[in-house]
Structure formats: structure tokens, C-alpha cells
N, C-alpha and C positions, 0 to 999 in steps of 0.2 A: 425891171425884172428881165430874166433871161430864160428862154425855153431851150431845152436840150432834146435832140433827136438822135437816138442810138440805132445803129443798124449793123448787119453783118453776122448776126447769130445764126445758129442752125443746129442740125444733128450731125454728129461726127463720131467716128469710132476712136477708141483709145489710140494714141499715137498720132492722131490727125492734127490738122491746123485750121485755124480760122483767123480772119482779120476783121476786127470790129472798128467801126467808125462813129465818131460823135460830131454832130454839127450843132452850132449854137445860133440863136436868133440874132445875136450881136457878136461881133468879133472880139471876144474877150480873151482870146488865148494869148495875146501879148500883154495883157494886164494882170491876169491872175495865174497863180500856180494851178495846174489842173491835175485831175486824178481819175482813174477808173476804180469803181467799186463793184462788188458783187454781193448778191444775197441768195443763198441756197435755201431750199425749203426747210422751215423750222429753225433757221439760224438768223443771227443778226447780220445786218449789212456790214461788210468789211472792205477796207481799202486794199487793192491789190497792186496798184502801180501809180506812181506820181511823177509829174514832170514840172519843174520850176520854169518860170519865165525865161531864165537864163539857159535852160537846156539840161539842167541836172536831172537825173532820174533816180528813183528808188523803188524797190519792189518788196512785197511780202516774201518771206522766206519760202513759202509754199510754191511760189511761181518763179522765183529767181532762176535765171538761166533758160527759162522757157518762154517768158512773156517779154515783149518789148513795147514801150510806149513812145510815141513820136507825134510830132506836129507836122501836118501837111499844110504848108503855107499857101500853096496854090489852091487847095480846096477848102482852106480854113476849117480844117477838122483836126481833132485829136484822135489818133488811131491806137489800137492795141492789137499787136500781132501776137498770136498765141500758137505755140508749137508743142508737140509731144503732149497733147491734151490727155488728161486723166479723168476718171469718173468723178473724182472729187472736185473737178472744175465746173461741174454742172451747177448752173445758177443763172439768175437774171443779172446781167451786167449793165451798169449805169456809169455815166460820166458826170462830173460836177467839179467845182473848184476844190482846192484843198480846203478842208473844213466845211465843205458842202454849203456854200453861202446862198445858193439858189434852190428853187424847187426842183424836185427830181423829175426826170423825164419818164417815159414808159419803160425804158430799158430794152434790152434785146436778150432773148433766151438762148443760152448755150446748153446743149444737152450732149453729154459724152456717154455713149452706150456701147455695149459689146454684144 
């Protein structure tokens, strides 16, 4: 089993930026495709960004051009840089493999307010 710990969330005004980070109890980032997901109040969890083992990335249309997923080899983390944040980005953000093969972590809350 693998445990994920997400961090970096917070309160930010529209147009602001945040950088989220995800650490895993085992270094699986070279084994699995990874992704960031989010769940807004009253909505289903959705995938927002994915990164393959080979470095390919893909994004939900709603965040394309604003979010960037990357792997920090030195810190063995998967990061999500978020720019030009909007109110609709407010959610709890989680990381997991593509297809969510492991249990969810606690997530990190991102709140965009004006």
C-alpha cells in the first residue's frame, strides 16, 4: 500500500497562484503514471492533470494553460503549479496514480475567494 500526503493549499484571491506538492510513502513516481484530482463541494472528484512516467502531461480543459504538473526528483514529489486561479478552482486537491490505484490521502484545501 502507498500513503499520499498533499500540501501547499491555502486561501488565495482570484488571479493568484499556489504550488501543491504530493509526497508518497514509497517512491512510486517512476513506476506509475500520476495525477492530481480535485473535489469541489457537492461535486464528484475529477482529474485535473496527469503525468506519465515518460514525462507526458495532460490537463482538463478547465485548467489548461493555467496548471502545470511536474515531478521533482530531488524531493520525490509530484507538484501542481496553479496560476491565475479562479473561484471555480476551489476544491480539495488530491494526488494518486492514474486510475487511482491506492487509497486517497487527506488532500489539501484550495480556496479562491474575492
